[in-house]
C-alpha positions, -999 to +999 in steps of 0.1 A: +381+599+242+354+627+247+372+661+249+379+671+288+361+704+285+330+684+275+330+662+305+346+677+335+324+692+359+330+730+363+313+758+384+300+754+422+293+717+433+281+705+468+304+673+470+292+641+489+271+635+516+292+630+550+296+603+576+284+605+610+303+590+640+286+591+674+296+585+709+266+596+731+256+633+720+291+638+708+295+635+669+322+634+646+315+642+607+336+627+582+338+642+545+351+615+521+377+632+496+384+615+463+414+619+441+416+630+413+391+661+412+381+684+384+407+710+383+382+739+378+356+726+401+343+752+429+335+731+455+309+743+481+282+724+505+260+746+529+257+712+548+295+710+553+300+749+560+273+744+584+290+715+601+322+731+605+308+763+620+292+743+650+322+721+655+349+728+679+377+716+660+385+703+625+409+674+620+431+676+590+437+645+569+465+623+586+501+626+570+532+609+574+566+630+567+601+619+576+626+640+595+658+642+582+665+679+587+673+706+558+710+703+558+710+664+560+685+665+535+708+683+509+733+654+509+705+629+498+704+646+461+730+624+446+716+593+462+680+604+451+690+611+415+706+576+412+673+562+426+654+577+397+673+558+371+672+520+366+703+508+387+716+489+357+716+519+335+690+502+311+663+525+293+628+517+292+628+499+257+656+478+272+637+469+303+599+469+293+582+440+275+578+450+239+541+455+238+539+474+271+569+499+260+546+503+226+516+512+247+536+534+271+550+554+238+517+558+225+506+577+258+537+593+262+537+611+228+501+620+237+503+634+271+543+641+276+550+655+239+586+655+238+595+646+274+619+621+276+616+596+305+632+569+287+662+565+314+637+569+343+631+537+363+596+522+353+577+530+383+589+567+383+580+569+347+546+557+350+540+580+376+551+610+356+527+598+328+499+596+353+503+628+365+503+646+329+477+623+318+450+635+344+462+671+339+452+669+303+419+653+313+410+683+334+417+667+369+441+672+395+457+654+426+458+686+446+439+685+477+413+709+471+388+695+494+409+698+522+420+734+512+382+743+509+375+729+543+406+745+558+396+780+545+359+779+558+373+765+593+396+796+594+368+819+582+346+804+611+375+807+638+373+770+644+405+754+654+423+730+629+444+703+643+471+685+622+472+647+626+510+644+614+533+612+621+567+620+619+592+593+615+631+600+622+651+586+594+685+572+611+700+565+578+683+585+552+710+576+525+704+540+532+667+544+528+669+560+497+694+531+484+666+507+491+651+521+462+677+504+440+665+469+457+630+471+445+622+441+423+624+447+384+595+422+382+574+440+405+582+474+390+571+463+359+537+452+371+531+485+388+541+502+354+516+480+334+487+484+359+490+523+354+492+519+317+460+497+320+445+523+339+451+554+315+441+532+286+407+522+300+398+543+329+406+578+321+370+587+311+355+568+336+381+586+361+365+619+349+327+604+354+340+592+390+350+631+397+319+642+384+297+616+405+318+630+438+312+668+429+276+660+425+272+642+456+260+610+438+274+583+460+256+555+443+269+566+410+306+566+425+301+533+440+288+520+403+322+527+387+348+506+402+381+509+388+415+489+380+433+498+411+473+499+405+480+514+439+481+476+452+507+467+428+528+499+431+526+497+468+539+460+466+568+468+444+582+495+468+578+468+498+599+446+478+628+462+494+630+450+531+637+479+549+612+501+530+584+473+537+592+475+575+590+514+575+558+516+553+538+487+574+550+503+607+543+539+597+508+530+582+500+513+614+511+541+636+494+566+613+460+548+617+464+544+653+472+582+658+442+592+637+418+568+658+432+581+691+429+616+680+393+609+673+387+595+709+402+625+725+382+649+703+348+628+708+356+628+745+363+668+747+338+681+720+301+682+712+308+682+672+341+676+652+346+678+617+374+655+597+383+650+560+394+615+550+405+603+517+384+574+500+384+545+507+377+551+545+359+518+553+391+505+575+391+532+596+355+533+598+355+494+611+382+505+637+356+531+652+327+507+650+353+480+669+355+508+697+318+510+701+309+540+682+277+543+662+286+548+624+260+561+600+266+565+561+253+595+543 
């Protein structure tokens, strides 16, 4: 693999173009964000800065959070620690197909060094490996796009509106225990998909980040990637209560974002928003409501 410092974009970059959503003479400007992006990238776009300065409000990316309370959350620690390990006490070598374990072992030595994830459940061990691998490649999953937009909005004294769906957990311990019900086969599928991606997509991942940083949307579209997210989401959703909570929360979060956009477009001449790619589903919902959507 090419050394990260020879391929990762550094210095000031413009980022991608922005989508325009219109309702009469009122506009919503959507900046798409990507994960991961170069750690050392200094992201700046004069167009984005101008759109923010001309807007009356900036909409934060939608978030979902659980409301369990601080003192109640302390009681979850023992359950959470149990959920991080395989329910039957087996280690990765015992759980995984031998060829998959050998592939993971090679990547673990490269990216984790002496780190010991042998006793973690497969999905969590794969997530840990992914985080270390992208860090080694000079990339980060930190929300650097939103942080730059938020900083600019505060500089211009533009209001920032969070879009946060808070979900009360009546039985937080029970929700965590649901993790122990995740299908082993589905979890191994998620694990394998992450290994696949790290083996074949790490350098394209860097190129994809560079295309985003340079504002090359055509280049970004030309690099489709093996997407492990569906397999990993499906693994979580094999636990019935988690599936029910996830599907309900996802639908509510999308509805909350769309309704927030409705109110912003009614009230403001210009609104600015940040959304993580892909954004096609939410754009389709806006089109269905009669809004005019223009791509960059």
